C-alpha positions as CSV (number, residue, x, y, z in Angstrom):
1,M,106.8,104.4,116.2
2,T,103.7,104.7,118.3
3,T,101.5,107.3,116.6
4,P,98.9,105.5,114.4
5,V,99.3,106.0,110.6
6,D,96.1,105.7,108.6
7,T,97.1,103.6,105.6
8,V,95.9,102.5,102.2
9,V,97.3,99.4,100.4
10,V,96.6,99.4,96.7
11,G,96.8,96.1,95.0
12,A,96.0,94.2,98.1
13,T,94.9,91.0,96.3
14,G,98.2,90.5,94.5
15,A,101.3,88.6,95.7
16,V,103.2,91.8,96.7
17,G,100.1,93.4,98.1
18,A,99.5,90.4,100.3
19,A,103.1,90.5,101.4
20,M,102.7,94.2,102.3
21,L,99.9,93.4,104.6
22,Q,101.9,90.6,106.2
23,V,105.0,92.8,106.6
24,L,103.0,95.6,108.1
25,A,101.8,93.1,110.7
26,D,105.2,91.4,111.2
27,R,107.1,94.6,111.8
28,G,104.5,96.1,114.1
29,F,103.9,99.1,111.9
30,P,101.4,101.3,113.7
31,V,98.6,101.1,111.3
32,G,95.6,103.1,112.3
33,R,92.6,102.9,109.9
34,L,93.5,100.6,107.0
35,R,91.8,100.6,103.7
36,V,92.5,98.0,101.0
37,V,92.1,98.7,97.3
38,A,91.9,96.4,94.3
39,S,90.4,96.5,90.9
40,S,86.7,97.3,90.4
41,R,86.0,93.6,89.7
42,S,87.5,92.6,93.0
43,A,85.7,95.4,95.0
44,G,83.5,93.9,97.7
45,G,85.8,91.0,98.3
46,K,87.6,90.4,101.6
47,V,91.2,90.2,102.8
48,T,92.4,89.6,106.3
49,F,94.8,91.8,108.4
50,R,95.7,91.0,111.9
51,G,92.8,88.6,112.2
52,R,90.1,90.9,111.0
53,E,88.4,91.0,107.7
54,L,88.6,94.1,105.5
55,T,86.4,94.9,102.5
56,L,88.2,95.6,99.2
57,E,87.4,99.0,97.6
58,A,87.9,100.3,94.1
59,P,90.3,103.2,93.7
60,S,88.9,106.7,94.2
61,A,90.1,110.0,95.6
62,E,87.9,109.4,98.6
63,V,89.7,106.2,99.5
64,F,92.9,108.2,100.2
65,R,91.3,111.1,101.9
66,G,92.4,111.5,105.5
67,S,95.1,108.8,105.2
68,R,98.9,109.5,105.6
69,L,100.4,106.5,103.8
70,A,99.6,104.8,100.5
71,L,101.4,101.6,99.5
72,F,101.0,100.8,95.8
73,S,101.6,97.5,94.2
74,A,99.0,97.3,91.4
75,G,101.1,97.9,88.3
76,A,102.5,101.0,86.6
77,S,99.2,102.2,84.9
78,V,97.3,102.2,88.2
79,S,100.2,104.0,89.9
80,R,100.4,106.7,87.2
81,E,96.7,107.3,87.5
82,W,96.2,107.1,91.3
83,G,99.6,107.8,92.8
84,P,99.4,111.6,92.2
85,V,95.8,111.6,93.5
86,A,96.9,109.9,96.7
87,A,99.7,112.4,97.1
88,R,97.4,115.3,96.6
89,E,95.1,113.9,99.3
90,G,98.0,114.1,101.7
91,C,99.5,110.5,101.6
92,L,103.1,109.6,101.3
93,V,103.0,107.3,98.3
94,V,105.5,104.4,98.2
95,D,105.1,102.9,94.8
96,N,106.4,99.4,93.9
97,S,105.8,99.7,90.1
98,S,108.2,101.1,87.5
99,A,105.9,104.2,86.9
100,F,108.1,106.7,88.7
101,R,111.5,105.1,89.2
102,M,113.3,107.2,86.7
103,D,111.4,110.4,87.3
104,P,114.1,112.9,88.4
105,E,111.7,114.4,91.0
106,V,110.9,111.0,92.6
107,P,113.5,109.5,94.9
108,L,114.4,105.8,94.2
109,V,115.1,104.4,97.6
110,V,116.7,101.4,99.4
111,P,116.7,102.5,103.0
112,E,120.0,100.7,103.8
113,V,121.6,102.5,100.8
114,N,120.3,106.0,100.4
115,P,118.0,106.9,103.4
116,Q,118.8,110.6,102.9
117,R,116.4,110.6,100.0
118,I,113.3,109.7,102.1
119,P,112.4,113.0,103.9
120,S,110.4,115.5,101.9
121,P,110.0,113.9,98.5
122,P,109.2,116.7,96.1
123,R,106.0,115.1,94.7
124,G,105.0,113.2,97.8
125,I,106.0,110.0,96.0
126,I,108.9,107.6,96.7
127,A,109.7,104.7,94.3
128,N,110.7,101.2,95.3
129,P,113.4,99.9,92.9
130,N,113.1,96.6,91.0
131,C,113.4,93.5,93.2
132,S,116.6,92.4,91.7
133,T,118.2,95.9,92.0
134,I,117.3,96.2,95.7
135,Q,119.2,93.1,96.8
136,L,122.1,94.0,94.6
137,M,122.3,97.5,96.1
138,V,122.1,96.3,99.7
139,A,125.1,94.0,99.0
140,L,127.2,96.4,96.9
141,K,126.7,99.8,98.7
142,P,129.0,99.0,101.7
143,L,131.7,97.6,99.4
144,H,131.4,100.7,97.2
145,D,131.8,102.9,100.3
146,A,135.0,101.0,101.2
147,A,136.7,100.7,97.8
148,G,134.8,102.7,95.1
149,L,132.7,100.6,92.7
150,E,133.6,100.8,89.0
151,H,132.0,97.9,87.2
152,V,129.4,95.3,88.0
153,V,128.6,92.1,86.1
154,V,125.4,90.4,87.4
155,S,123.5,87.4,86.4
156,T,120.1,86.9,88.0
157,Y,118.3,83.6,88.8
158,Q,114.8,85.1,89.4
159,A,112.0,83.2,91.1
160,I,108.6,82.6,89.6
161,S,106.8,84.7,92.3
162,G,108.4,87.8,90.8
163,K,105.9,87.4,87.9
164,G,102.9,87.0,90.2
165,A,100.6,84.4,91.6
166,R,99.2,83.4,88.1
167,A,102.7,82.5,87.0
168,V,103.3,80.3,90.0
169,A,100.0,78.6,89.4
170,E,100.9,78.0,85.7
171,F,104.3,76.6,86.7
172,D,102.6,74.1,89.0
173,T,100.3,73.1,86.2
174,Q,103.2,72.7,83.8
175,V,104.9,70.4,86.3
176,R,101.8,68.2,86.6
177,A,101.3,68.1,82.9
178,L,104.9,67.0,82.2
179,L,104.6,64.3,84.9
180,Q,101.5,63.0,83.2
181,G,103.0,63.2,79.7
182,E,100.7,66.0,78.6
183,P,101.5,69.2,76.8
184,P,102.2,71.9,79.4
185,P,100.1,75.1,79.2
186,V,101.8,78.4,78.2
187,S,99.9,81.6,78.7
188,V,101.3,83.7,81.6
189,L,104.9,82.5,81.2
190,P,106.6,82.9,77.8
191,G,107.4,79.2,77.6
192,V,107.7,76.1,79.6
193,L,109.6,76.9,82.8
194,A,109.3,73.5,84.4
195,G,112.7,71.9,84.1
196,N,113.8,74.9,82.1
197,L,115.2,78.4,82.1
198,L,113.6,81.4,80.4
199,C,114.5,85.0,79.5
200,D,111.2,86.2,80.7
201,W,110.9,89.9,79.8
202,K,110.2,92.1,76.8
203,H,113.4,92.7,74.8
204,E,114.6,95.9,73.3
205,P,116.2,96.1,69.8
206,N,119.7,96.1,71.3
207,G,119.0,92.6,72.7
208,F,118.8,93.6,76.3
209,S,115.6,92.8,78.2
210,E,113.6,95.5,80.1
211,E,114.6,93.9,83.3
212,E,118.3,94.1,82.5
213,L,118.0,97.8,81.5
214,K,116.1,98.5,84.7
215,M,119.1,97.1,86.7
216,V,121.5,99.4,84.9
217,A,119.5,102.7,85.2
218,E,118.3,102.0,88.7
219,S,121.7,101.1,90.1
220,Q,123.2,104.3,88.6
221,K,120.4,106.5,90.1
222,I,120.4,104.9,93.6
223,L,124.2,105.1,93.9
224,E,124.4,108.5,92.2
225,L,127.0,107.1,89.8
226,P,125.7,107.9,86.3
227,G,128.9,106.5,84.7
228,L,128.8,103.2,86.6
229,R,129.2,100.2,84.3
230,V,126.5,97.5,84.9
231,S,126.4,94.4,82.7
232,P,123.3,92.4,83.5
233,T,121.8,89.1,82.4
234,C,118.4,88.2,83.8
235,V,116.9,84.7,83.8
236,R,113.7,83.2,85.2
237,V,114.4,79.9,87.0
238,P,112.1,77.1,88.3
239,V,112.3,78.4,91.9
240,R,109.1,79.5,93.6
241,N,110.4,82.3,95.7
242,A,113.6,84.3,96.4
243,H,116.0,85.7,93.7
244,S,119.6,84.7,93.5
245,E,122.4,86.7,91.8
246,S,125.9,85.9,90.8
247,V,127.8,89.2,91.1
248,W,131.3,90.2,89.8
249,A,132.3,93.7,91.0
250,R,135.4,95.7,90.2
251,F,136.6,98.4,92.5
252,S,139.1,101.3,92.3
253,R,141.5,99.6,94.7
254,P,142.1,95.9,95.7
255,L,139.5,94.7,98.2
256,G,140.4,91.3,99.7
257,R,138.0,88.6,100.8
258,E,138.6,89.1,104.5
259,E,138.2,92.9,104.3
260,A,135.1,92.5,102.2
261,L,133.6,90.0,104.7
262,A,134.3,92.4,107.5
263,V,132.6,95.3,105.6
264,L,129.6,93.2,104.8
265,R,129.2,91.9,108.4
266,R,128.9,95.6,109.6
267,A,126.4,96.5,106.8
268,P,122.7,97.0,107.6
269,G,120.3,94.5,106.2
270,V,123.0,92.0,105.2
271,L,123.6,88.5,106.6
272,V,126.9,87.0,105.6
273,S,128.0,83.4,105.2
274,D,131.7,82.8,105.0
275,A,131.3,79.0,104.8
276,I,133.1,77.2,101.9
277,G,131.9,74.0,100.5
278,P,129.0,72.2,98.6
279,G,125.6,73.3,99.8
280,K,127.0,75.9,102.2
281,H,126.0,79.0,100.2
282,P,122.8,81.0,100.8
283,Q,119.9,79.3,99.1
284,P,116.4,80.5,98.1
285,R,114.6,77.8,100.2
286,E,116.3,79.1,103.3
287,V,116.1,82.8,102.5
288,S,112.4,82.8,101.5
289,G,110.4,84.6,104.2
290,Q,113.3,86.6,105.5
291,D,113.8,90.4,105.3
292,E,117.6,90.5,105.0
293,V,119.9,90.1,102.0
294,F,122.1,87.1,102.3
295,V,125.6,87.2,100.8
296,G,128.0,84.2,100.5
297,R,130.7,82.7,98.3
298,V,132.8,85.9,98.5
299,R,135.9,85.3,96.4
300,E,138.9,87.3,95.2
301,D,139.0,87.3,91.4
302,L,141.7,84.9,90.1
303,G,142.9,87.4,87.4
304,D,142.0,90.9,88.7
305,P,143.2,91.9,92.1
306,Q,140.7,94.7,92.2
307,A,137.6,92.5,91.7
308,L,135.4,90.2,93.8
309,S,132.8,87.6,93.1
310,L,129.9,87.0,95.4
311,W,126.5,85.2,95.6
312,V,123.5,87.3,96.7
313,V,120.1,85.9,97.7
314,G,116.9,87.8,98.8
315,D,113.2,87.2,99.1
316,N,111.8,89.1,96.2
317,L,108.4,89.5,97.7
318,R,109.6,90.8,101.0
319,K,112.9,92.7,100.8
320,G,112.6,93.0,97.0
321,A,109.2,94.7,97.4
322,A,107.0,94.8,100.5
323,T,109.6,95.1,103.2
324,N,111.5,97.7,101.4
325,A,108.3,99.8,101.0
326,V,107.4,99.4,104.7
327,Q,111.0,100.3,105.7
328,I,110.7,103.5,103.7
329,A,107.5,104.3,105.5
330,E,109.0,103.6,108.9
331,R,111.9,106.0,108.3
332,Y,109.6,108.7,106.8
333,F,107.3,108.8,109.8
334,Q,110.1,108.5,112.3
335,A,111.7,111.7,110.9
């Protein structure tokens, strides 16, 4: 891409918004005029892009006027209010919140999985899936194409950064408090995460969390498999960045380890580790800052010849949010 694209980043002061600015720079996206938007209380502040300072603006129709791309990462309420405004002003809206994900008129896109949904979105809006869903889909779509996915059981080990910068700061304070023998503060997180695990999402009456139900509905929509069985358990872990997932997948035919590894090696956006042994699996510390989804510990199920187990790790701020959004924009403006 060489033609400049005038761009607006909404939520530029948040963890994902900052990652969007970084990814735009890292990938050499041809940003023309760039406007950065945050809440009215942050308006007038500064952020830096490619070495120059930009002044934060409050959302308004005028902010989007004349631009061609609006990347949103400021929460569902902001997206619902301003996303349609940006689209009416002529922007392609790529939204990272949950506001439009299940809207039947809004494509839910992972570029490696369903790029055919990117051109001509009916409402001018494309939704980014949930971070944990994105990396799961990147790993499973090529295996589904090879053998027909029937059932997925996934347990997530989700990093603190997925809850935002305030959660990371509170975790650090909890660690210091425990080391000093003081009561750890709890306000952003639902409990003490330091040295602990938390089910860190609102729960529905059926006992599933919102995060778990998102993984079910989003996987079915992205793969266009409304009957796909997805059995998730989502957990927040004391890891700063990069989500990990333990995945069990059953297919319509046997899919051995070697065939699965060969399929995954050819898959876009996937980096495969076939190493076996302690500490040789993909790890959050190594994956953080990367744009690919890392897959390792691929194993044939011991009791079901049509099932595989695998370990999937991805940077939730980059591929799980910012990179996925920028990749959508790259494909849209290349079309």
